[in-house]
N, C-alpha and C positions, 0 to 999 in steps of 0.2 A: 766492546770498544776499548782500546788501551790507549792511554795518554801519558806522556811524560814531558816535564818542563825543565829546560836547562837554564839556570840563571848564571850567564856568562859574563855579565857586566861589560867591561871595556873590550872584551875579546869578541863581542858580536854587536853588530849594528842594532841599536834599540836596547840591547842588553838581555833580552829573553827570547828564547826559541822554544816553542811547543810543538811536539809531534803527536798526531792522533792517527791510529791505525784502526780502520773498521773494514773487515773483510779484506778485499784487495785494494781498497782506497786508502792512500796515505795523504794526510794533510800536514803541511808545515806552516806554522804561524810565527811571524815575527812581531814582537811586542815591545813597546817603549817601557823602560823601567819607571815604575810608579815611585817617585822620590818622596811623595808624602807618606808612604808606608815605610820608609827607612831606606837607608843605603847599603845595609849589610846583606850578605848572600842569604841569610836566614829570615829576612824580612818577608811578610806576606805580600805576594804580588798578583794576587787573584783578581785585582782590579786594574792590572796594567792594560793599557790601551793597545789594541791590535793596529798595526799599520800595513802589514803586508800578509799575503796568504797565497798558497798554491795547493791545488788538489790534483793528485796523480793516481792513475789506475795502474798499479805495478805489473799488470799482465800485459800492458802494451809495450811495443818496442820503444826503445830509447828512454824507458822510465828511469833507469839508473842515471842516465846523463842529465835528464831533467831535474831529478832530486839533487844530484851532486852540484850542478851548476847553480841552482837556487840557493842551496846551503852555503856554498863557497862565496856567494854574493853577500850572505849575512854574516859569515864567520870564517875561520880558518879552515884549511883542508882537514886538519887533525880533528876538529870537532864535527865537521861535515861527515867524515868516516865514522866517528863514534855515534853520531845519530843515525846513520844509515845502518850500522850494525845493530843498534837497538831495534829499529824497524824490522830488520830481517828476523830477529828473535821472536817478534810478535807475529810475523807472517809465517813462521816455521819453514821458511825457504829462502834461498838467496835471490836477489833481484837480478835479473838477466842484464849483464853488462853489455851485450851486443844484440 
């Protein structure tokens, strides 16, 4: 399983987005910034509280749209595309757009 966390602060609702890839399953998790751990990007946010999550099987149709729509609800289209690009590197394939 591959996991990456983006600490985007004000650029994302909640401030933190975590992506997990396991096989063909992709999980995107939105978390609230843990202010007790600090406000800087380098602060440890491992105890940040999860407030939203989506799990998508990327072999299904419309998986790109589902991922993109969920991510753009959390952050900008720029970061949504960056997160999807990272997911595709872990899948070793492009997610079908159609």
